KETI-691765 format. One record per residue (C-alpha): residue number from 1; residue in three letters; x, y, z. Coordinates in steps of 0.1 Angstrom, whole numbers, plus 5000, padded with zeros to 4 digits. Example, Ala and Ser with C-alpha at 12.3 -4.5 7.8 and 13.67 -1.06 7.14 Angstrom:
! KETI-691765
@seq=1, type=ala, u=5123, v=4955, w=5078
@seq=2, type=ser, u=5137, v=4989, w=5071
! end
This chain:
! KETI-691765
@seq=1, type=met, u=4718, v=3412, w=7390
@seq=2, type=gly, u=4735, v=3389, w=7415
@seq=3, type=asp, u=4712, v=3388, w=7445
@seq=4, type=val, u=4701, v=3353, w=7453
@seq=5, type=thr, u=4670, v=3364, w=7472
@seq=6, type=glu, u=4659, v=3387, w=7444
@seq=7, type=leu, u=4663, v=3360, w=7418
@seq=8, type=leu, u=4644, v=3335, w=7440
@seq=9, type=asp, u=4616, v=3361, w=7443
@seq=10, type=arg, u=4615, v=3365, w=7406
@seq=11, type=trp, u=4614, v=3327, w=7401
@seq=12, type=asn, u=4586, v=3323, w=7427
@seq=13, type=asp, u=4567, v=3350, w=7408
@seq=14, type=gly, u=4569, v=3329, w=7376
@seq=15, type=asp, u=4599, v=3342, w=7358
@seq=16, type=pro, u=4614, v=3311, w=7342
@seq=17, type=asp, u=4647, v=3328, w=7335
@seq=18, type=ala, u=4654, v=3336, w=7371
@seq=19, type=leu, u=4664, v=3301, w=7381
@seq=20, type=asn, u=4689, v=3299, w=7352
@seq=21, type=glu, u=4704, v=3332, w=7363
@seq=22, type=leu, u=4705, v=3320, w=7399
@seq=23, type=met, u=4723, v=3288, w=7389
@seq=24, type=gly, u=4748, v=3309, w=7370
@seq=25, type=ile, u=4756, v=3327, w=7402
@seq=26, type=val, u=4758, v=3298, w=7426
@seq=27, type=his, u=4770, v=3271, w=7402
@seq=28, type=asp, u=4807, v=3274, w=7411
@seq=29, type=glu, u=4799, v=3273, w=7448
@seq=30, type=leu, u=4776, v=3243, w=7444
@seq=31, type=arg, u=4802, v=3226, w=7422
@seq=32, type=gln, u=4829, v=3232, w=7448
@seq=33, type=leu, u=4806, v=3216, w=7474
@seq=34, type=ala, u=4799, v=3187, w=7451
@seq=35, type=gly, u=4836, v=3183, w=7445
@seq=36, type=ser, u=4844, v=3181, w=7482
@seq=37, type=leu, u=4817, v=3155, w=7486
@seq=38, type=leu, u=4832, v=3133, w=7459
@seq=39, type=arg, u=4869, v=3142, w=7461
@seq=40, type=his, u=4880, v=3109, w=7477
@seq=41, type=glu, u=4857, v=3086, w=7458
@seq=42, type=arg, u=4869, v=3055, w=7440
@seq=43, type=arg, u=4884, v=3061, w=7405
@seq=44, type=asp, u=4857, v=3043, w=7385
@seq=45, type=his, u=4829, v=3062, w=7401
@seq=46, type=thr, u=4805, v=3076, w=7374
@seq=47, type=leu, u=4790, v=3105, w=7394
@seq=48, type=gln, u=4811, v=3137, w=7389
@seq=49, type=pro, u=4808, v=3170, w=7407
@seq=50, type=thr, u=4792, v=3188, w=7377
@seq=51, type=ala, u=4767, v=3159, w=7372
@seq=52, type=leu, u=4758, v=3162, w=7409
@seq=53, type=val, u=4752, v=3199, w=7406
@seq=54, type=his, u=4732, v=3194, w=7374
@seq=55, type=glu, u=4711, v=3167, w=7390
@seq=56, type=ala, u=4704, v=3190, w=7419
@seq=57, type=tyr, u=4694, v=3218, w=7395
@seq=58, type=leu, u=4669, v=3195, w=7378
@seq=59, type=arg, u=4654, v=3185, w=7412
@seq=60, type=leu, u=4653, v=3221, w=7423
@seq=61, type=ser, u=4637, v=3233, w=7390
@seq=62, type=gly, u=4609, v=3208, w=7397
@seq=63, type=leu, u=4600, v=3226, w=7430
@seq=64, type=arg, u=4576, v=3251, w=7414
@seq=65, type=glu, u=4548, v=3242, w=7439
@seq=66, type=met, u=4571, v=3249, w=7468
@seq=67, type=pro, u=4585, v=3284, w=7467
@seq=68, type=leu, u=4621, v=3289, w=7479
@seq=69, type=asn, u=4621, v=3319, w=7501
@seq=70, type=gly, u=4656, v=3335, w=7504
@seq=71, type=arg, u=4692, v=3324, w=7503
@seq=72, type=arg, u=4689, v=3302, w=7534
@seq=73, type=his, u=4659, v=3282, w=7520
@seq=74, type=phe, u=4677, v=3278, w=7486
@seq=75, type=tyr, u=4709, v=3264, w=7501
@seq=76, type=gly, u=4689, v=3241, w=7524
@seq=77, type=ala, u=4669, v=3228, w=7494
@seq=78, type=ala, u=4702, v=3223, w=7475
@seq=79, type=ser, u=4718, v=3204, w=7504
@seq=80, type=gln, u=4687, v=3182, w=7506
@seq=81, type=ala, u=4687, v=3176, w=7469
@seq=82, type=met, u=4724, v=3166, w=7470
@seq=83, type=arg, u=4716, v=3143, w=7499
@seq=84, type=arg, u=4688, v=3126, w=7480
@seq=85, type=ile, u=4710, v=3122, w=7449
@seq=86, type=leu, u=4738, v=3106, w=7468
@seq=87, type=val, u=4714, v=3083, w=7486
@seq=88, type=asp, u=4696, v=3073, w=7454
@seq=89, type=his, u=4730, v=3067, w=7437
@seq=90, type=ala, u=4740, v=3045, w=7466
@seq=91, type=arg, u=4708, v=3026, w=7465
@seq=92, type=gln, u=4710, v=3020, w=7428
@seq=93, type=arg, u=4746, v=3009, w=7430
@seq=94, type=ser, u=4740, v=2985, w=7459
@seq=95, type=ala, u=4707, v=2970, w=7445
@seq=96, type=gly, u=4712, v=2933, w=7445
@seq=97, type=lys, u=4748, v=2936, w=7459
@seq=98, type=arg, u=4741, v=2938, w=7496
@seq=99, type=gly, u=4769, v=2918, w=7513
@seq=100, type=gly, u=4789, v=2917, w=7481
@seq=101, type=pro, u=4826, v=2927, w=7478
@seq=102, type=asp, u=4819, v=2964, w=7480
@seq=103, type=ala, u=4800, v=2962, w=7513
@seq=104, type=arg, u=4817, v=2975, w=7543
@seq=105, type=arg, u=4807, v=2988, w=7577
@seq=106, type=val, u=4818, v=3023, w=7587
@seq=107, type=thr, u=4813, v=3038, w=7622
@seq=108, type=leu, u=4793, v=3070, w=7623
@seq=109, type=asp, u=4822, v=3088, w=7638
@seq=110, type=ala, u=4844, v=3078, w=7609
@seq=111, type=ala, u=4817, v=3087, w=7584
@seq=112, type=phe, u=4814, v=3122, w=7599
@seq=113, type=his, u=4851, v=3129, w=7600
@seq=114, type=leu, u=4862, v=3115, w=7566
@seq=115, type=pro, u=4853, v=3127, w=7531
@seq=116, type=ile, u=4821, v=3112, w=7518
@seq=117, type=asp, u=4826, v=3078, w=7501
@seq=118, type=leu, u=4797, v=3065, w=7482
@seq=119, type=arg, u=4807, v=3030, w=7492
@seq=120, type=thr, u=4794, v=3040, w=7527
@seq=121, type=asp, u=4760, v=3026, w=7534
@seq=122, type=phe, u=4741, v=3058, w=7526
@seq=123, type=val, u=4708, v=3039, w=7527
@seq=124, type=arg, u=4712, v=3031, w=7564
@seq=125, type=ile, u=4724, v=3066, w=7572
@seq=126, type=asp, u=4695, v=3081, w=7553
@seq=127, type=glu, u=4670, v=3058, w=7571
@seq=128, type=ala, u=4685, v=3067, w=7605
@seq=129, type=leu, u=4685, v=3104, w=7596
@seq=130, type=thr, u=4649, v=3102, w=7586
@seq=131, type=ala, u=4640, v=3086, w=7619
@seq=132, type=leu, u=4659, v=3114, w=7637
@seq=133, type=ala, u=4639, v=3140, w=7617
@seq=134, type=leu, u=4607, v=3125, w=7631
@seq=135, type=leu, u=4620, v=3130, w=7667
@seq=136, type=ala, u=4641, v=3161, w=7664
@seq=137, type=pro, u=4638, v=3179, w=7630
@seq=138, type=asp, u=4662, v=3207, w=7639
@seq=139, type=lys, u=4689, v=3182, w=7649
@seq=140, type=ala, u=4684, v=3162, w=7617
@seq=141, type=arg, u=4686, v=3194, w=7597
@seq=142, type=val, u=4720, v=3202, w=7613
@seq=143, type=val, u=4733, v=3168, w=7602
@seq=144, type=glu, u=4720, v=3173, w=7567
@seq=145, type=leu, u=4735, v=3208, w=7563
@seq=146, type=arg, u=4769, v=3198, w=7579
@seq=147, type=tyr, u=4773, v=3163, w=7565
@seq=148, type=phe, u=4756, v=3165, w=7531
@seq=149, type=gly, u=4758, v=3202, w=7526
@seq=150, type=gly, u=4794, v=3206, w=7538
@seq=151, type=leu, u=4786, v=3237, w=7559
@seq=152, type=ser, u=4806, v=3247, w=7589
@seq=153, type=ile, u=4791, v=3254, w=7623
@seq=154, type=gln, u=4789, v=3291, w=7616
@seq=155, type=glu, u=4774, v=3286, w=7581
@seq=156, type=thr, u=4748, v=3261, w=7595
@seq=157, type=ala, u=4739, v=3286, w=7622
@seq=158, type=glu, u=4733, v=3313, w=7596
@seq=159, type=val, u=4712, v=3291, w=7573
@seq=160, type=met, u=4691, v=3279, w=7602
@seq=161, type=glu, u=4690, v=3313, w=7619
@seq=162, type=ile, u=4701, v=3300, w=7652
@seq=163, type=ala, u=4732, v=3305, w=7674
@seq=164, type=pro, u=4764, v=3286, w=7667
@seq=165, type=ala, u=4763, v=3272, w=7702
@seq=166, type=thr, u=4729, v=3257, w=7694
@seq=167, type=val, u=4742, v=3241, w=7662
@seq=168, type=lys, u=4771, v=3226, w=7682
@seq=169, type=arg, u=4746, v=3211, w=7708
@seq=170, type=his, u=4724, v=3198, w=7680
@seq=171, type=trp, u=4754, v=3183, w=7662
@seq=172, type=thr, u=4767, v=3166, w=7693
@seq=173, type=phe, u=4732, v=3152, w=7701
@seq=174, type=ala, u=4725, v=3141, w=7666
@seq=175, type=arg, u=4759, v=3123, w=7662
@seq=176, type=ala, u=4754, v=3104, w=7694
@seq=177, type=trp, u=4718, v=3095, w=7685
@seq=178, type=leu, u=4728, v=3083, w=7650
@seq=179, type=his, u=4758, v=3064, w=7664
@seq=180, type=asp, u=4735, v=3045, w=7688
@seq=181, type=thr, u=4709, v=3039, w=7661
@seq=182, type=leu, u=4735, v=3027, w=7636
@seq=183, type=ser, u=4754, v=3005, w=7660
@seq=184, type=asp, u=4743, v=2969, w=7661
! end
């Protein structure tokens, strides 16, 4: 049985084996996404793609009180989990080191067009994205899915169930808003 939605329905109905079956089906896809997020990371980095997927799995398995309804909701939750993991990792790594030798400023345009680098100030990006979510949740969701989830315009449109043109408009607005917010 390979249907993501069917497995999510079973899991929501209390079947503890359904999430394990689901992860067996989507593990390779999530690992590929995690690999693309971490591909250009420094050599001594301790977070590996498999560890990122496993951490996301642990966080998703703790969502028993919030049912995941369908493929779209699952991938959205997985993207958000990976975002939180990357931000938490960046916070932990930079605790007490702000302004140290690893600190560097990166423009938002550069951050959106280059592979993710955990030396980037994810804490500031996360704070700005959280502020955007208060003003324009759909636009913040587009950033989350595209930047942290690695989805294309078309994939983001499918996950959010909106037109690709709307995703492009949200993406353009969000990038400009975040650029203004992150610029000193």
